[in-house]
PDB file of N, CA, C and O in Angstrom, chain B, residues numbered from 101:
ATOM      1  N   UNK B 101     -51.798 -20.725   3.562  1.00  0.00           N
ATOM      2  CA  UNK B 101     -51.701 -19.861   2.258  1.00  0.00           C
ATOM      3  C   UNK B 101     -50.123 -19.784   1.783  1.00  0.00           C
ATOM      4  O   UNK B 101     -49.471 -19.107   2.578  1.00  0.00           O
ATOM      5  N   UNK B 102     -49.569 -20.155   1.006  1.00  0.00           N
ATOM      6  CA  UNK B 102     -48.304 -19.643   0.275  1.00  0.00           C
ATOM      7  C   UNK B 102     -48.208 -18.698  -0.286  1.00  0.00           C
ATOM      8  O   UNK B 102     -48.697 -18.852  -1.406  1.00  0.00           O
ATOM      9  N   UNK B 103     -47.694 -17.391  -0.093  1.00  0.00           N
ATOM     10  CA  UNK B 103     -47.271 -16.305  -0.967  1.00  0.00           C
ATOM     11  C   UNK B 103     -46.367 -16.653  -1.924  1.00  0.00           C
ATOM     12  O   UNK B 103     -45.704 -17.683  -1.803  1.00  0.00           O
ATOM     13  N   UNK B 104     -46.251 -15.903  -2.890  1.00  0.00           N
ATOM     14  CA  UNK B 104     -45.266 -16.202  -3.934  1.00  0.00           C
ATOM     15  C   UNK B 104     -44.069 -15.160  -3.670  1.00  0.00           C
ATOM     16  O   UNK B 104     -44.288 -14.026  -3.242  1.00  0.00           O
ATOM     17  N   UNK B 105     -42.998 -15.566  -3.916  1.00  0.00           N
ATOM     18  CA  UNK B 105     -41.829 -14.777  -3.416  1.00  0.00           C
ATOM     19  C   UNK B 105     -41.940 -13.262  -4.264  1.00  0.00           C
ATOM     20  O   UNK B 105     -42.540 -13.112  -5.328  1.00  0.00           O
ATOM     21  N   UNK B 106     -41.337 -12.387  -3.644  1.00  0.00           N
ATOM     22  CA  UNK B 106     -41.324 -11.078  -4.281  1.00  0.00           C
ATOM     23  C   UNK B 106     -40.483 -11.140  -5.236  1.00  0.00           C
ATOM     24  O   UNK B 106     -39.425 -11.764  -5.151  1.00  0.00           O
ATOM     25  N   UNK B 107     -40.932 -10.376  -6.445  1.00  0.00           N
ATOM     26  CA  UNK B 107     -40.359 -10.050  -7.672  1.00  0.00           C
ATOM     27  C   UNK B 107     -39.258  -8.947  -7.562  1.00  0.00           C
ATOM     28  O   UNK B 107     -39.442  -7.993  -6.806  1.00  0.00           O
ATOM     29  N   UNK B 108     -38.017  -9.071  -8.369  1.00  0.00           N
ATOM     30  CA  UNK B 108     -37.045  -7.771  -8.193  1.00  0.00           C
ATOM     31  C   UNK B 108     -37.218  -7.376  -9.247  1.00  0.00           C
ATOM     32  O   UNK B 108     -36.140  -6.916  -9.623  1.00  0.00           O
ATOM     33  N   UNK B 109     -38.215  -7.226 -10.267  1.00  0.00           N
ATOM     34  CA  UNK B 109     -38.667  -6.635 -11.565  1.00  0.00           C
ATOM     35  C   UNK B 109     -38.503  -5.374 -11.339  1.00  0.00           C
ATOM     36  O   UNK B 109     -38.876  -4.990 -10.231  1.00  0.00           O
ATOM     37  N   UNK B 110     -38.060  -4.607 -12.045  1.00  0.00           N
ATOM     38  CA  UNK B 110     -38.104  -2.836 -12.153  1.00  0.00           C
ATOM     39  C   UNK B 110     -37.308  -2.255 -10.953  1.00  0.00           C
ATOM     40  O   UNK B 110     -37.533  -1.084 -10.651  1.00  0.00           O
ATOM     41  N   UNK B 111     -36.457  -2.922 -10.287  1.00  0.00           N
ATOM     42  CA  UNK B 111     -35.394  -2.444  -9.385  1.00  0.00           C
ATOM     43  C   UNK B 111     -34.059  -1.954 -10.363  1.00  0.00           C
ATOM     44  O   UNK B 111     -33.612  -2.340 -11.443  1.00  0.00           O
ATOM     45  N   UNK B 112     -33.716  -0.998  -9.476  1.00  0.00           N
ATOM     46  CA  UNK B 112     -32.355  -0.244 -10.376  1.00  0.00           C
ATOM     47  C   UNK B 112     -31.231  -1.047 -10.447  1.00  0.00           C
ATOM     48  O   UNK B 112     -30.493  -1.278 -11.406  1.00  0.00           O
ATOM     49  N   UNK B 113     -31.187  -1.580  -8.906  1.00  0.00           N
ATOM     50  CA  UNK B 113     -30.040  -2.275  -8.750  1.00  0.00           C
ATOM     51  C   UNK B 113     -29.999  -3.969  -8.987  1.00  0.00           C
ATOM     52  O   UNK B 113     -31.035  -4.627  -8.890  1.00  0.00           O
ATOM     53  N   UNK B 114     -29.021  -4.435  -9.225  1.00  0.00           N
ATOM     54  CA  UNK B 114     -29.311  -6.099  -9.730  1.00  0.00           C
ATOM     55  C   UNK B 114     -29.725  -6.752  -8.426  1.00  0.00           C
ATOM     56  O   UNK B 114     -29.725  -6.184  -7.334  1.00  0.00           O
ATOM     57  N   UNK B 115     -30.087  -8.040  -8.664  1.00  0.00           N
ATOM     58  CA  UNK B 115     -30.563  -9.140  -7.650  1.00  0.00           C
ATOM     59  C   UNK B 115     -29.663  -9.122  -6.622  1.00  0.00           C
ATOM     60  O   UNK B 115     -30.020  -9.022  -5.448  1.00  0.00           O
ATOM     61  N   UNK B 116     -28.107  -9.243  -7.095  1.00  0.00           N
ATOM     62  CA  UNK B 116     -27.144  -9.650  -6.158  1.00  0.00           C
ATOM     63  C   UNK B 116     -26.852  -8.435  -5.082  1.00  0.00           C
ATOM     64  O   UNK B 116     -26.625  -8.672  -3.895  1.00  0.00           O
ATOM     65  N   UNK B 117     -26.881  -7.303  -5.555  1.00  0.00           N
ATOM     66  CA  UNK B 117     -26.792  -6.187  -4.587  1.00  0.00           C
ATOM     67  C   UNK B 117     -27.875  -6.154  -3.860  1.00  0.00           C
ATOM     68  O   UNK B 117     -27.609  -6.068  -2.661  1.00  0.00           O
ATOM     69  N   UNK B 118     -29.262  -6.195  -4.160  1.00  0.00           N
ATOM     70  CA  UNK B 118     -30.308  -6.190  -3.151  1.00  0.00           C
ATOM     71  C   UNK B 118     -30.300  -7.160  -1.942  1.00  0.00           C
ATOM     72  O   UNK B 118     -30.616  -6.983  -0.766  1.00  0.00           O
ATOM     73  N   UNK B 119     -29.762  -8.412  -2.719  1.00  0.00           N
ATOM     74  CA  UNK B 119     -29.845  -9.657  -1.883  1.00  0.00           C
ATOM     75  C   UNK B 119     -28.547  -9.540  -0.761  1.00  0.00           C
ATOM     76  O   UNK B 119     -28.646 -10.087   0.337  1.00  0.00           O
ATOM     77  N   UNK B 120     -27.473  -8.865  -1.105  1.00  0.00           N
ATOM     78  CA  UNK B 120     -26.357  -8.785  -0.181  1.00  0.00           C
ATOM     79  C   UNK B 120     -26.799  -7.681   0.992  1.00  0.00           C
ATOM     80  O   UNK B 120     -26.494  -7.748   2.183  1.00  0.00           O
ATOM     81  N   UNK B 121     -27.471  -6.812   0.444  1.00  0.00           N
ATOM     82  CA  UNK B 121     -27.688  -5.631   1.306  1.00  0.00           C
ATOM     83  C   UNK B 121     -28.819  -6.238   2.330  1.00  0.00           C
ATOM     84  O   UNK B 121     -28.599  -6.009   3.519  1.00  0.00           O
ATOM     85  N   UNK B 122     -29.756  -6.828   2.081  1.00  0.00           N
ATOM     86  CA  UNK B 122     -30.822  -7.484   2.927  1.00  0.00           C
ATOM     87  C   UNK B 122     -30.164  -8.656   3.870  1.00  0.00           C
ATOM     88  O   UNK B 122     -30.463  -8.675   5.064  1.00  0.00           O
ATOM     89  N   UNK B 123     -29.271  -9.628   3.327  1.00  0.00           N
ATOM     90  CA  UNK B 123     -28.495 -10.486   3.796  1.00  0.00           C
ATOM     91  C   UNK B 123     -27.810  -9.882   4.953  1.00  0.00           C
ATOM     92  O   UNK B 123     -27.992 -10.526   5.987  1.00  0.00           O
ATOM     93  N   UNK B 124     -26.986  -8.707   5.094  1.00  0.00           N
ATOM     94  CA  UNK B 124     -26.421  -7.981   5.655  1.00  0.00           C
ATOM     95  C   UNK B 124     -26.908  -7.728   7.174  1.00  0.00           C
ATOM     96  O   UNK B 124     -26.523  -8.058   8.295  1.00  0.00           O
ATOM     97  N   UNK B 125     -28.048  -6.904   6.569  1.00  0.00           N
ATOM     98  CA  UNK B 125     -28.830  -6.168   7.740  1.00  0.00           C
ATOM     99  C   UNK B 125     -29.404  -7.251   8.701  1.00  0.00           C
ATOM    100  O   UNK B 125     -29.385  -7.121   9.925  1.00  0.00           O
ATOM    101  N   UNK B 126     -30.032  -8.577   7.898  1.00  0.00           N
ATOM    102  CA  UNK B 126     -30.580  -9.704   8.865  1.00  0.00           C
ATOM    103  C   UNK B 126     -29.764 -10.346   9.590  1.00  0.00           C
ATOM    104  O   UNK B 126     -29.946 -10.669  10.764  1.00  0.00           O
ATOM    105  N   UNK B 127     -28.446 -10.648   8.657  1.00  0.00           N
ATOM    106  CA  UNK B 127     -27.564 -11.565   9.262  1.00  0.00           C
ATOM    107  C   UNK B 127     -26.641 -11.138  10.604  1.00  0.00           C
ATOM    108  O   UNK B 127     -26.401 -11.842  11.584  1.00  0.00           O
ATOM    109  N   UNK B 128     -26.216  -9.812  10.347  1.00  0.00           N
ATOM    110  CA  UNK B 128     -25.355  -9.047  11.494  1.00  0.00           C
ATOM    111  C   UNK B 128     -26.233  -7.689  12.179  1.00  0.00           C
ATOM    112  O   UNK B 128     -26.973  -6.896  11.597  1.00  0.00           O
ATOM    113  N   UNK B 129     -25.897  -7.745  13.439  1.00  0.00           N
ATOM    114  CA  UNK B 129     -26.769  -6.382  14.098  1.00  0.00           C
ATOM    115  C   UNK B 129     -26.119  -5.239  13.517  1.00  0.00           C
ATOM    116  O   UNK B 129     -25.173  -4.703  14.094  1.00  0.00           O
ATOM    117  N   UNK B 130     -26.638  -4.755  12.217  1.00  0.00           N
ATOM    118  CA  UNK B 130     -26.060  -3.830  11.532  1.00  0.00           C
ATOM    119  C   UNK B 130     -27.568  -2.453  11.185  1.00  0.00           C
ATOM    120  O   UNK B 130     -28.735  -2.800  10.998  1.00  0.00           O
ATOM    121  N   UNK B 131     -27.270  -1.541  11.186  1.00  0.00           N
ATOM    122  CA  UNK B 131     -28.198  -0.492  11.011  1.00  0.00           C
ATOM    123  C   UNK B 131     -28.196  -0.161   9.476  1.00  0.00           C
ATOM    124  O   UNK B 131     -27.229  -0.358   8.741  1.00  0.00           O
ATOM    125  N   UNK B 132     -29.389   0.361   9.089  1.00  0.00           N
ATOM    126  CA  UNK B 132     -29.378   0.937   7.589  1.00  0.00           C
ATOM    127  C   UNK B 132     -27.902   1.519   7.170  1.00  0.00           C
ATOM    128  O   UNK B 132     -27.029   0.990   6.483  1.00  0.00           O
ATOM    129  N   UNK B 133     -27.926   2.630   7.740  1.00  0.00           N
ATOM    130  CA  UNK B 133     -26.692   3.409   7.592  1.00  0.00           C
ATOM    131  C   UNK B 133     -25.484   2.737   7.544  1.00  0.00           C
ATOM    132  O   UNK B 133     -24.673   3.077   6.684  1.00  0.00           O
ATOM    133  N   UNK B 134     -25.134   1.552   8.564  1.00  0.00           N
ATOM    134  CA  UNK B 134     -23.960   0.982   8.366  1.00  0.00           C
ATOM    135  C   UNK B 134     -23.973  -0.090   7.186  1.00  0.00           C
ATOM    136  O   UNK B 134     -22.890  -0.411   6.696  1.00  0.00           O
ATOM    137  N   UNK B 135     -25.180  -0.670   6.701  1.00  0.00           N
ATOM    138  CA  UNK B 135     -25.100  -1.230   5.497  1.00  0.00           C
ATOM    139  C   UNK B 135     -24.819  -0.389   4.264  1.00  0.00           C
ATOM    140  O   UNK B 135     -24.014  -0.843   3.450  1.00  0.00           O
ATOM    141  N   UNK B 136     -25.358   0.714   4.049  1.00  0.00           N
ATOM    142  CA  UNK B 136     -24.932   2.007   3.368  1.00  0.00           C
ATOM    143  C   UNK B 136     -23.394   2.160   3.132  1.00  0.00           C
ATOM    144  O   UNK B 136     -22.829   2.151   2.039  1.00  0.00           O
ATOM    145  N   UNK B 137     -22.776   2.313   4.476  1.00  0.00           N
ATOM    146  CA  UNK B 137     -21.346   2.262   4.425  1.00  0.00           C
ATOM    147  C   UNK B 137     -20.656   1.420   3.864  1.00  0.00           C
ATOM    148  O   UNK B 137     -19.854   1.741   2.987  1.00  0.00           O
ATOM    149  N   UNK B 138     -20.862  -0.029   4.327  1.00  0.00           N
ATOM    150  CA  UNK B 138     -20.398  -1.240   3.687  1.00  0.00           C
ATOM    151  C   UNK B 138     -20.411  -1.320   2.306  1.00  0.00           C
ATOM    152  O   UNK B 138     -19.401  -1.568   1.647  1.00  0.00           O
ATOM    153  N   UNK B 139     -21.675  -1.091   1.765  1.00  0.00           N
ATOM    154  CA  UNK B 139     -21.773  -1.057   0.305  1.00  0.00           C
ATOM    155  C   UNK B 139     -21.049   0.184  -0.499  1.00  0.00           C
ATOM    156  O   UNK B 139     -20.762   0.117  -1.695  1.00  0.00           O
ATOM    157  N   UNK B 140     -20.859   1.046   0.133  1.00  0.00           N
ATOM    158  CA  UNK B 140     -20.264   2.250  -0.419  1.00  0.00           C
ATOM    159  C   UNK B 140     -18.730   1.784  -0.612  1.00  0.00           C
ATOM    160  O   UNK B 140     -18.097   2.193  -1.585  1.00  0.00           O
ATOM    161  N   UNK B 141     -18.054   0.781   0.487  1.00  0.00           N
ATOM    162  CA  UNK B 141     -17.051   0.672   0.766  1.00  0.00           C
ATOM    163  C   UNK B 141     -16.639  -0.276  -0.783  1.00  0.00           C
ATOM    164  O   UNK B 141     -15.588  -0.230  -1.422  1.00  0.00           O
ATOM    165  N   UNK B 142     -17.611  -0.917  -0.997  1.00  0.00           N
ATOM    166  CA  UNK B 142     -17.420  -2.015  -2.517  1.00  0.00           C
ATOM    167  C   UNK B 142     -17.678  -0.973  -3.668  1.00  0.00           C
ATOM    168  O   UNK B 142     -17.537  -1.432  -4.802  1.00  0.00           O
ATOM    169  N   UNK B 143     -17.913  -0.092  -3.601  1.00  0.00           N
ATOM    170  CA  UNK B 143     -18.285   1.031  -4.585  1.00  0.00           C
ATOM    171  C   UNK B 143     -19.377   0.988  -5.233  1.00  0.00           C
ATOM    172  O   UNK B 143     -19.430   1.139  -6.453  1.00  0.00           O
ATOM    173  N   UNK B 144     -20.422   0.765  -4.455  1.00  0.00           N
ATOM    174  CA  UNK B 144     -21.971   0.475  -4.787  1.00  0.00           C
ATOM    175  C   UNK B 144     -22.647   1.921  -3.815  1.00  0.00           C
ATOM    176  O   UNK B 144     -22.651   1.967  -2.585  1.00  0.00           O
ATOM    177  N   UNK B 145     -23.096   2.835  -4.597  1.00  0.00           N
ATOM    178  CA  UNK B 145     -23.806   4.022  -3.833  1.00  0.00           C
ATOM    179  C   UNK B 145     -25.347   3.580  -3.882  1.00  0.00           C
ATOM    180  O   UNK B 145     -26.027   3.365  -4.885  1.00  0.00           O
ATOM    181  N   UNK B 146     -25.697   3.507  -2.604  1.00  0.00           N
ATOM    182  CA  UNK B 146     -26.982   3.049  -2.255  1.00  0.00           C
ATOM    183  C   UNK B 146     -27.557   4.007  -0.904  1.00  0.00           C
ATOM    184  O   UNK B 146     -26.768   4.256   0.007  1.00  0.00           O
ATOM    185  N   UNK B 147     -28.586   4.374  -0.865  1.00  0.00           N
ATOM    186  CA  UNK B 147     -29.002   5.093   0.254  1.00  0.00           C
ATOM    187  C   UNK B 147     -29.455   4.179   1.287  1.00  0.00           C
ATOM    188  O   UNK B 147     -29.817   3.046   0.968  1.00  0.00           O
ATOM    189  N   UNK B 148     -29.472   4.649   2.757  1.00  0.00           N
ATOM    190  CA  UNK B 148     -29.864   4.063   3.675  1.00  0.00           C
ATOM    191  C   UNK B 148     -31.679   3.665   3.727  1.00  0.00           C
ATOM    192  O   UNK B 148     -32.246   2.730   4.291  1.00  0.00           O
ATOM    193  N   UNK B 149     -32.126   4.567   3.066  1.00  0.00           N
ATOM    194  CA  UNK B 149     -33.372   4.637   2.878  1.00  0.00           C
ATOM    195  C   UNK B 149     -34.071   3.463   1.764  1.00  0.00           C
ATOM    196  O   UNK B 149     -35.180   2.934   1.846  1.00  0.00           O
ATOM    197  N   UNK B 150     -33.127   3.289   0.832  1.00  0.00           N
ATOM    198  CA  UNK B 150     -33.451   2.126  -0.328  1.00  0.00           C
ATOM    199  C   UNK B 150     -33.045   0.778   0.448  1.00  0.00           C
ATOM    200  O   UNK B 150     -33.662  -0.220   0.075  1.00  0.00           O
ATOM    201  N   UNK B 151     -32.231   0.624   1.329  1.00  0.00           N
ATOM    202  CA  UNK B 151     -32.186  -0.401   2.061  1.00  0.00           C
ATOM    203  C   UNK B 151     -32.982  -0.990   3.018  1.00  0.00           C
ATOM    204  O   UNK B 151     -33.219  -2.160   3.316  1.00  0.00           O
ATOM    205  N   UNK B 152     -33.406   0.279   3.507  1.00  0.00           N
ATOM    206  CA  UNK B 152     -34.826   0.104   4.416  1.00  0.00           C
ATOM    207  C   UNK B 152     -35.879  -0.389   3.370  1.00  0.00           C
ATOM    208  O   UNK B 152     -36.367  -1.495   3.604  1.00  0.00           O
ATOM    209  N   UNK B 153     -36.253   0.198   2.376  1.00  0.00           N
ATOM    210  CA  UNK B 153     -37.380  -0.367   1.554  1.00  0.00           C
ATOM    211  C   UNK B 153     -37.225  -1.743   1.198  1.00  0.00           C
ATOM    212  O   UNK B 153     -38.145  -2.561   1.161  1.00  0.00           O
ATOM    213  N   UNK B 154     -35.995  -1.969   0.933  1.00  0.00           N
ATOM    214  CA  UNK B 154     -35.911  -3.273   0.286  1.00  0.00           C
ATOM    215  C   UNK B 154     -35.874  -4.292   1.753  1.00  0.00           C
ATOM    216  O   UNK B 154     -36.422  -5.376   1.548  1.00  0.00           O
ATOM    217  N   UNK B 155     -35.434  -4.156   2.895  1.00  0.00           N
ATOM    218  CA  UNK B 155     -35.651  -5.134   3.832  1.00  0.00           C
ATOM    219  C   UNK B 155     -37.140  -5.381   4.166  1.00  0.00           C
ATOM    220  O   UNK B 155     -37.698  -6.413   4.540  1.00  0.00           O
ATOM    221  N   UNK B 156     -37.693  -3.977   3.894  1.00  0.00           N
ATOM    222  CA  UNK B 156     -39.460  -4.196   4.427  1.00  0.00           C
ATOM    223  C   UNK B 156     -40.004  -5.080   3.514  1.00  0.00           C
ATOM    224  O   UNK B 156     -40.760  -5.950   3.946  1.00  0.00           O
ATOM    225  N   UNK B 157     -39.670  -4.996   1.897  1.00  0.00           N
ATOM    226  CA  UNK B 157     -40.265  -5.802   0.761  1.00  0.00           C
ATOM    227  C   UNK B 157     -39.474  -7.167   0.840  1.00  0.00           C
ATOM    228  O   UNK B 157     -40.268  -8.107   0.785  1.00  0.00           O
ATOM    229  N   UNK B 158     -38.245  -7.546   0.946  1.00  0.00           N
ATOM    230  CA  UNK B 158     -37.716  -8.727   0.732  1.00  0.00           C
ATOM    231  C   UNK B 158     -37.218  -9.500   1.966  1.00  0.00           C
ATOM    232  O   UNK B 158     -36.883 -10.684   1.925  1.00  0.00           O
ATOM    233  N   UNK B 159     -37.201  -8.776   3.001  1.00  0.00           N
ATOM    234  CA  UNK B 159     -36.697  -9.035   4.479  1.00  0.00           C
ATOM    235  C   UNK B 159     -37.141 -10.297   5.061  1.00  0.00           C
ATOM    236  O   UNK B 159     -36.412 -11.074   5.677  1.00  0.00           O
ATOM    237  N   UNK B 160     -38.532 -10.467   4.798  1.00  0.00           N
ATOM    238  CA  UNK B 160     -39.139 -11.613   5.460  1.00  0.00           C
ATOM    239  C   UNK B 160     -38.499 -13.244   5.149  1.00  0.00           C
ATOM    240  O   UNK B 160     -38.249 -14.197   5.887  1.00  0.00           O
ATOM    241  N   UNK B 161     -38.381 -12.994   3.589  1.00  0.00           N
ATOM    242  CA  UNK B 161     -38.051 -14.407   3.226  1.00  0.00           C
ATOM    243  C   UNK B 161     -36.556 -14.769   3.676  1.00  0.00           C
ATOM    244  O   UNK B 161     -36.214 -15.875   4.096  1.00  0.00           O
ATOM    245  N   UNK B 162     -35.629 -13.529   3.499  1.00  0.00           N
ATOM    246  CA  UNK B 162     -34.256 -13.860   3.956  1.00  0.00           C
ATOM    247  C   UNK B 162     -34.178 -14.267   5.751  1.00  0.00           C
ATOM    248  O   UNK B 162     -33.403 -15.099   6.223  1.00  0.00           O
ATOM    249  N   UNK B 163     -34.878 -13.696   6.301  1.00  0.00           N
ATOM    250  CA  UNK B 163     -34.627 -13.743   7.761  1.00  0.00           C
ATOM    251  C   UNK B 163     -35.383 -15.271   7.997  1.00  0.00           C
ATOM    252  O   UNK B 163     -34.859 -16.031   8.811  1.00  0.00           O
ATOM    253  N   UNK B 164     -36.538 -15.674   7.320  1.00  0.00           N
ATOM    254  CA  UNK B 164     -37.058 -17.197   7.550  1.00  0.00           C
ATOM    255  C   UNK B 164     -35.914 -18.027   7.208  1.00  0.00           C
ATOM    256  O   UNK B 164     -35.559 -18.962   7.924  1.00  0.00           O
ATOM    257  N   UNK B 165     -35.390 -17.736   6.238  1.00  0.00           N
ATOM    258  CA  UNK B 165     -34.275 -18.777   5.695  1.00  0.00           C
ATOM    259  C   UNK B 165     -32.859 -18.782   6.655  1.00  0.00           C
ATOM    260  O   UNK B 165     -32.053 -19.696   6.827  1.00  0.00           O
ATOM    261  N   UNK B 166     -32.880 -17.498   7.168  1.00  0.00           N
ATOM    262  CA  UNK B 166     -31.856 -17.628   8.332  1.00  0.00           C
ATOM    263  C   UNK B 166     -32.040 -18.141   9.660  1.00  0.00           C
ATOM    264  O   UNK B 166     -31.116 -18.577  10.346  1.00  0.00           O
ATOM    265  N   UNK B 167     -33.281 -18.085  10.026  1.00  0.00           N
ATOM    266  CA  UNK B 167     -33.800 -18.705  11.105  1.00  0.00           C
ATOM    267  C   UNK B 167     -33.950 -20.425  11.011  1.00  0.00           C
ATOM    268  O   UNK B 167     -33.906 -21.192  11.974  1.00  0.00           O
ATOM    269  N   UNK B 168     -34.137 -20.790   9.590  1.00  0.00           N
ATOM    270  CA  UNK B 168     -34.240 -22.331   9.579  1.00  0.00           C
ATOM    271  C   UNK B 168     -32.850 -22.890   9.468  1.00  0.00           C
ATOM    272  O   UNK B 168     -32.694 -24.100   9.639  1.00  0.00           O
ATOM    273  N   UNK B 169     -31.693 -22.013   9.161  1.00  0.00           N
ATOM    274  CA  UNK B 169     -30.452 -22.644   9.268  1.00  0.00           C
ATOM    275  C   UNK B 169     -29.873 -22.760  10.472  1.00  0.00           C
ATOM    276  O   UNK B 169     -28.880 -23.468  10.639  1.00  0.00           O
ATOM    277  N   UNK B 170     -30.521 -21.973  11.568  1.00  0.00           N
ATOM    278  CA  UNK B 170     -29.545 -21.822  12.619  1.00  0.00           C
ATOM    279  C   UNK B 170     -30.008 -23.135  13.619  1.00  0.00           C
ATOM    280  O   UNK B 170     -31.138 -23.598  13.462  1.00  0.00           O
ATOM    281  N   UNK B 171     -29.194 -23.653  14.540  1.00  0.00           N
ATOM    282  CA  UNK B 171     -29.529 -24.698  15.373  1.00  0.00           C
ATOM    283  C   UNK B 171     -30.338 -24.060  16.677  1.00  0.00           C
ATOM    284  O   UNK B 171     -29.985 -23.080  17.334  1.00  0.00           O
ATOM    285  N   UNK B 172     -31.538 -24.894  16.875  1.00  0.00           N
ATOM    286  CA  UNK B 172     -32.393 -24.592  17.805  1.00  0.00           C
ATOM    287  C   UNK B 172     -32.143 -25.077  19.152  1.00  0.00           C
ATOM    288  O   UNK B 172     -31.605 -26.184  19.175  1.00  0.00           O
ATOM    289  N   UNK B 173     -32.392 -24.539  20.300  1.00  0.00           N
ATOM    290  CA  UNK B 173     -32.191 -24.870  21.384  1.00  0.00           C
ATOM    291  C   UNK B 173     -33.045 -26.367  21.580  1.00  0.00           C
ATOM    292  O   UNK B 173     -34.222 -26.478  21.236  1.00  0.00           O
ATOM    293  N   UNK B 174     -32.355 -27.343  22.109  1.00  0.00           N
ATOM    294  CA  UNK B 174     -32.836 -28.704  22.185  1.00  0.00           C
ATOM    295  C   UNK B 174     -32.665 -29.530  20.936  1.00  0.00           C
ATOM    296  O   UNK B 174     -33.246 -30.602  20.770  1.00  0.00           O
ATOM    297  N   UNK B 175     -31.932 -29.044  20.161  1.00  0.00           N
ATOM    298  CA  UNK B 175     -31.140 -29.995  18.926  1.00  0.00           C
ATOM    299  C   UNK B 175     -30.465 -30.507  19.608  1.00  0.00           C
ATOM    300  O   UNK B 175     -30.178 -30.001  20.693  1.00  0.00           O
ATOM    301  N   UNK B 176     -29.891 -31.893  19.143  1.00  0.00           N
ATOM    302  CA  UNK B 176     -28.908 -32.736  19.747  1.00  0.00           C
ATOM    303  C   UNK B 176     -27.681 -32.442  19.179  1.00  0.00           C
ATOM    304  O   UNK B 176     -27.805 -32.111  18.000  1.00  0.00           O
ATOM    305  N   UNK B 177     -26.552 -32.443  19.581  1.00  0.00           N
ATOM    306  CA  UNK B 177     -25.288 -32.297  19.488  1.00  0.00           C
ATOM    307  C   UNK B 177     -24.477 -33.633  19.744  1.00  0.00           C
ATOM    308  O   UNK B 177     -24.318 -34.133  20.857  1.00  0.00           O
ATOM    309  N   UNK B 178     -24.026 -34.098  18.645  1.00  0.00           N
ATOM    310  CA  UNK B 178     -23.115 -35.649  18.936  1.00  0.00           C
ATOM    311  C   UNK B 178     -21.538 -35.215  18.456  1.00  0.00           C
ATOM    312  O   UNK B 178     -21.208 -34.624  17.428  1.00  0.00           O
ATOM    313  N   UNK B 179     -20.822 -35.637  19.385  1.00  0.00           N
ATOM    314  CA  UNK B 179     -19.380 -35.186  19.338  1.00  0.00           C
ATOM    315  C   UNK B 179     -18.813 -36.658  19.283  1.00  0.00           C
ATOM    316  O   UNK B 179     -19.135 -37.676  19.896  1.00  0.00           O
ATOM    317  N   UNK B 180     -17.614 -36.338  18.093  1.00  0.00           N
ATOM    318  CA  UNK B 180     -16.999 -37.608  17.706  1.00  0.00           C
ATOM    319  C   UNK B 180     -15.867 -38.005  18.838  1.00  0.00           C
ATOM    320  O   UNK B 180     -15.479 -39.131  19.147  1.00  0.00           O
ATOM    321  N   UNK B 181     -15.470 -36.753  19.344  1.00  0.00           N
ATOM    322  CA  UNK B 181     -14.360 -37.328  20.453  1.00  0.00           C
ATOM    323  C   UNK B 181     -14.289 -36.266  21.516  1.00  0.00           C
ATOM    324  O   UNK B 181     -14.475 -35.101  21.167  1.00  0.00           O
ATOM    325  N   UNK B 182     -14.035 -36.549  22.802  1.00  0.00           N
ATOM    326  CA  UNK B 182     -14.044 -35.741  23.654  1.00  0.00           C
ATOM    327  C   UNK B 182     -12.421 -35.952  24.342  1.00  0.00           C
ATOM    328  O   UNK B 182     -11.854 -37.038  24.464  1.00  0.00           O
ATOM    329  N   UNK B 183     -11.969 -34.847  24.669  1.00  0.00           N
ATOM    330  CA  UNK B 183     -10.800 -34.800  25.336  1.00  0.00           C
ATOM    331  C   UNK B 183     -10.552 -34.110  26.492  1.00  0.00           C
ATOM    332  O   UNK B 183     -10.113 -32.970  26.341  1.00  0.00           O
ATOM    333  N   UNK B 184     -10.744 -34.560  27.757  1.00  0.00           N
ATOM    334  CA  UNK B 184     -10.737 -33.476  28.928  1.00  0.00           C
ATOM    335  C   UNK B 184      -9.599 -33.872  29.808  1.00  0.00           C
ATOM    336  O   UNK B 184      -9.535 -35.020  30.246  1.00  0.00           O
ATOM    337  N   UNK B 185      -8.634 -32.907  30.105  1.00  0.00           N
ATOM    338  CA  UNK B 185      -7.679 -32.987  30.929  1.00  0.00           C
ATOM    339  C   UNK B 185      -7.840 -32.325  32.404  1.00  0.00           C
ATOM    340  O   UNK B 185      -7.985 -31.103  32.420  1.00  0.00           O
ATOM    341  N   UNK B 186      -7.830 -32.887  33.410  1.00  0.00           N
ATOM    342  CA  UNK B 186      -8.198 -32.562  34.771  1.00  0.00           C
ATOM    343  C   UNK B 186      -7.057 -32.450  35.651  1.00  0.00           C
ATOM    344  O   UNK B 186      -6.514 -33.522  35.920  1.00  0.00           O
ATOM    345  N   UNK B 187      -6.523 -31.311  36.209  1.00  0.00           N
ATOM    346  CA  UNK B 187      -5.638 -31.382  37.219  1.00  0.00           C
ATOM    347  C   UNK B 187      -4.309 -31.905  36.331  1.00  0.00           C
ATOM    348  O   UNK B 187      -3.713 -32.879  36.791  1.00  0.00           O
ATOM    349  N   UNK B 188      -3.971 -31.497  35.476  1.00  0.00           N
ATOM    350  CA  UNK B 188      -2.382 -31.706  34.835  1.00  0.00           C
ATOM    351  C   UNK B 188      -2.631 -32.933  34.182  1.00  0.00           C
ATOM    352  O   UNK B 188      -1.732 -33.493  33.556  1.00  0.00           O
TER     353      UNK B 188
END
C-alpha cells in the first residue's frame, strides 16, 4: 500500500524552509537545536520543537530519498584509469 505524500498546507513556513530543515537534520549528524541555530544564521527564526515536528511528519520521505541515492555495499564501482607508483 502506497501512502500519499504529506501535505505542507496550513504550515506557517514556506515549503523550502521546511524541506531544508528536514534535509539538514537527516543528511548531517545534527541535533534539532543545531538545525535551529543554522536557520537563525540565515535569518529564519524557527524553534527546535518545530524542527522536531517537521522531521516526525515529513522526515520519512526525505530519509527514504537520501538512502536511495547512496551507494550500497556490493555496488560495482568501475574505474577509468588507475595509476599506482610503488617504491618510487
